[in-house]
matplotlib code that plots the C-alpha trace (Angstrom):
import matplotlib.pyplot as plt

x = [-136.9, -139.1, -138.8, -139.5, -136.9, -138.6, -138.2, -141.5, -142.2, -144.6, -146.3, -147.3, -150.1, -150.3, -152.8, -155.2, -158.5, -161.9, -164.2, -167.7, -166.6, -166.2, -166.8, -164.3, -161.6, -162.2, -161.3, -158.4, -156.4, -157.0, -154.9, -152.0, -151.8, -152.3, -149.0, -147.0, -147.4, -146.0, -144.0, -145.4, -147.0, -149.1, -150.3, -151.3, -154.0, -155.1, -157.7, -161.3, -159.7, -163.4, -164.4, -162.1, -162.1, -165.7, -168.2, -170.9, -170.3, -171.4, -175.2, -173.7, -171.5, -170.8, -171.4, -169.3, -171.3, -170.7, -169.3, -165.9, -165.2, -166.0, -163.3, -160.7, -161.1, -161.0, -157.8, -156.2, -156.9, -155.9, -152.4, -151.7, -151.2, -153.0, -154.6, -155.3, -156.9, -160.0, -163.3, -166.5, -168.2, -171.8, -172.2, -175.4, -176.6, -173.1, -170.7, -166.9, -163.7, -162.7, -159.2, -160.0, -157.2, -158.1, -156.0, -155.7, -157.7, -160.2, -160.2, -160.9, -159.6, -160.9, -159.9, -161.6, -160.2, -159.6, -158.7, -161.3, -160.0, -162.0, -160.9, -162.7, -166.1, -165.1, -165.9, -169.3, -170.5, -168.2, -168.3, -164.7, -163.0, -161.5, -158.9, -155.9, -155.4, -152.2, -152.3, -149.4, -147.7, -145.1, -144.2, -144.0, -146.7, -148.2, -150.1, -152.7, -153.9, -155.5, -153.9, -154.6, -153.5, -150.4, -150.2, -150.8, -148.1, -149.2, -152.0, -149.0, -146.6, -145.1, -144.9, -142.7, -144.6, -147.9, -149.4, -146.7, -144.5, -140.6, -141.8, -142.7, -146.1, -145.2, -142.6, -144.5, -146.5, -148.9, -150.7, -153.5, -153.8, -155.4, -153.1, -153.1, -150.0, -150.1, -149.1, -146.6, -143.5, -145.5, -146.7, -142.9, -141.4, -144.1, -143.5, -139.8, -140.5, -142.9, -140.5, -137.4, -139.0, -141.1, -138.0, -140.1, -140.4, -142.8, -144.9, -147.2, -149.5, -151.2, -152.9, -151.9, -154.1, -156.9, -160.0, -163.7, -163.2, -160.5, -157.8, -154.5, -152.5, -148.5, -148.1, -145.2, -145.9, -142.8, -141.3, -138.7, -136.8, -136.1, -134.0, -136.2, -133.9, -136.1, -136.0, -138.5, -140.2, -143.0, -143.0, -146.3, -147.4, -149.7, -147.3, -146.7, -143.6, -142.3, -140.0, -138.1, -138.2, -135.2, -136.2, -132.4, -131.6, -134.7, -133.6, -130.0, -131.0, -133.1, -130.7, -127.7, -130.2, -132.9, -134.7, -137.8, -136.3, -136.1, -140.0, -142.1, -145.0, -148.6, -152.1, -154.4, -158.1, -161.0]
y = [-103.3, -103.7, -107.0, -108.2, -107.8, -109.3, -113.2, -115.7, -118.4, -120.8, -123.8, -126.8, -128.7, -132.0, -134.2, -137.3, -135.3, -137.1, -138.6, -135.9, -135.0, -131.2, -130.9, -133.7, -131.9, -128.6, -130.2, -132.5, -129.8, -127.1, -129.5, -130.0, -126.1, -126.0, -128.6, -127.7, -124.0, -122.2, -118.9, -119.0, -116.0, -118.4, -121.8, -123.6, -126.5, -128.8, -128.8, -129.4, -130.0, -130.0, -133.2, -134.6, -134.4, -135.4, -134.7, -136.0, -133.6, -130.5, -131.2, -129.9, -127.0, -124.2, -120.6, -117.5, -117.5, -120.8, -122.4, -123.1, -119.7, -118.1, -121.2, -120.0, -116.5, -117.5, -120.1, -117.0, -114.7, -116.9, -118.1, -114.4, -116.0, -116.0, -119.2, -120.7, -123.9, -124.5, -126.2, -126.3, -123.1, -122.4, -118.8, -118.0, -120.8, -122.8, -124.7, -123.3, -125.3, -122.0, -121.2, -119.0, -116.5, -115.6, -112.8, -112.6, -109.2, -111.5, -110.1, -112.6, -113.0, -116.1, -117.5, -120.2, -122.9, -122.0, -125.5, -127.8, -132.0, -133.5, -136.5, -136.9, -135.0, -132.0, -129.5, -131.0, -130.1, -127.4, -123.5, -122.7, -119.2, -116.8, -114.7, -115.2, -113.2, -111.6, -111.4, -109.7, -110.3, -109.2, -107.5, -110.6, -110.8, -114.4, -116.2, -119.1, -121.4, -124.9, -128.7, -128.8, -125.4, -126.7, -128.3, -124.8, -122.6, -119.9, -119.2, -119.1, -117.2, -114.6, -111.4, -108.2, -105.0, -106.1, -105.8, -103.5, -101.5, -102.4, -105.9, -109.3, -110.3, -112.3, -113.6, -117.0, -119.6, -121.4, -124.9, -126.5, -129.9, -133.3, -135.2, -138.7, -141.0, -142.5, -139.4, -138.2, -137.9, -135.1, -133.1, -133.2, -132.0, -129.5, -127.7, -127.4, -126.2, -123.8, -122.3, -122.5, -120.6, -117.8, -117.2, -117.6, -119.7, -122.1, -124.1, -127.3, -128.5, -132.0, -134.5, -138.1, -141.3, -142.8, -141.3, -142.8, -143.2, -145.6, -143.0, -143.0, -139.7, -139.9, -136.4, -135.1, -131.4, -129.2, -126.0, -125.3, -122.0, -119.5, -122.0, -125.0, -126.6, -128.3, -126.5, -129.2, -132.4, -133.9, -137.4, -139.7, -139.2, -136.6, -133.8, -129.8, -128.5, -124.9, -123.3, -120.4, -118.4, -115.9, -112.7, -111.7, -115.0, -114.4, -110.6, -112.2, -114.6, -112.2, -109.5, -112.4, -113.8, -111.5, -114.1, -112.4, -109.3, -111.4, -113.1, -113.2, -110.4, -112.0, -111.4, -114.3, -114.4, -116.2]
z = [-29.7, -26.3, -25.0, -21.7, -18.9, -15.8, -15.7, -15.6, -13.6, -15.3, -13.9, -15.6, -14.0, -15.9, -14.3, -15.2, -15.9, -14.5, -17.0, -17.3, -13.7, -13.4, -9.5, -9.1, -11.5, -9.7, -6.7, -8.2, -9.8, -7.0, -4.8, -7.4, -7.9, -4.0, -3.7, -6.7, -7.9, -5.3, -6.4, -10.0, -12.4, -14.3, -14.0, -17.2, -16.9, -19.8, -22.3, -21.3, -17.9, -16.4, -18.5, -20.8, -24.6, -24.9, -27.7, -25.1, -22.5, -24.8, -23.1, -19.8, -21.3, -18.9, -19.8, -18.6, -15.6, -14.8, -11.7, -13.0, -14.2, -10.5, -9.0, -11.4, -9.9, -6.6, -7.2, -9.2, -6.0, -3.5, -5.2, -6.8, -9.9, -13.6, -14.6, -17.8, -19.2, -21.5, -21.2, -23.0, -22.9, -24.3, -25.9, -27.5, -30.0, -29.8, -27.8, -27.9, -26.9, -24.9, -23.1, -20.2, -19.1, -15.4, -13.8, -9.9, -10.1, -11.5, -15.1, -17.9, -21.4, -23.4, -26.8, -28.9, -30.8, -33.9, -35.6, -34.7, -34.4, -37.4, -36.6, -33.4, -35.3, -33.1, -36.1, -36.5, -32.6, -31.9, -32.8, -34.1, -33.1, -35.3, -34.3, -31.8, -28.6, -26.9, -23.3, -21.3, -17.8, -16.1, -19.7, -21.4, -24.4, -24.1, -27.1, -25.6, -27.8, -28.0, -28.7, -32.6, -33.5, -32.8, -36.4, -38.2, -38.5, -40.3, -37.7, -35.2, -37.3, -34.6, -37.0, -36.3, -35.8, -36.6, -33.2, -31.3, -33.3, -32.9, -31.4, -32.2, -31.6, -28.6, -26.4, -25.3, -26.8, -24.2, -25.5, -23.7, -25.0, -24.9, -27.2, -27.3, -26.7, -30.2, -31.7, -28.7, -31.0, -33.4, -29.8, -28.9, -32.3, -33.2, -29.7, -30.7, -34.1, -32.8, -30.4, -33.0, -35.9, -33.7, -31.2, -28.6, -25.4, -25.6, -23.1, -23.8, -21.2, -21.6, -19.7, -19.0, -18.0, -20.1, -20.8, -21.1, -24.6, -23.9, -25.0, -23.6, -22.9, -22.3, -20.9, -21.9, -21.1, -21.6, -21.7, -24.4, -24.4, -27.8, -29.3, -28.8, -26.0, -23.2, -19.9, -18.4, -19.6, -17.4, -18.8, -18.2, -14.5, -12.6, -11.6, -11.4, -12.7, -12.4, -14.9, -15.0, -18.2, -18.7, -20.4, -20.7, -22.9, -25.1, -25.8, -26.4, -28.8, -30.7, -30.9, -31.8, -34.4, -35.8, -38.3, -37.8, -40.1, -43.2, -42.9, -45.3, -45.1, -45.4, -45.2, -43.4, -44.7, -43.1]

ax = plt.figure().add_subplot(projection="3d")
ax.plot(x, y, z, "-o")
ax.set_aspect("equal")
plt.show()
């Protein structure tokens, strides 16, 4: 199997996002990255990191020509890392909760959140995405997703030989989130489950603080290895944690425990 051979360093950037303040949030998260992400290959910001999780922010949604993407490109180039996080993005006649994957050379991939959180009315105001994406970094295949997607294991399922012959679809799951504190145990449990069942490392980055709707967030950003064991857990304060993901450990586990060879085959339909 064609597996990653280089280790990967990931910075979990857990912050207290300012409410409806894109310029303030860009300055705030730039400072966190400047102070804490040295040496990382990938820095992960929370969901909707320019505004907080707000339906009322749709009116000021940026486009792909907006200032936040320019900012992400500049920051990625300066620190020589990939930067990802989501924001409200207007595309055509709709607004998407769009995750941006920005490389230091300026290239950009994006994923639009597929599962919209109906309990907060997200499905009534945002357009849903369709397909997941897979991106590559230092030989690792990475599947970046957004918050509520975490609850849908069929959509996330790591499948063998579907995208690349002789290889699982991805090696690392990345979730960006605004996951409220009352459901923190679900967040922690599901991150672990997604790592275990998919034979992949898993990183989840959540925010902290209280948003403009009075919703509290406990953080609990974490990185888990391929057997679901925590490599780092961030707790409830603003911080940056850099974690080392071992390519050798991932390869060894998949060789010893090749459960993907017994997985059920299936097709997904819109």
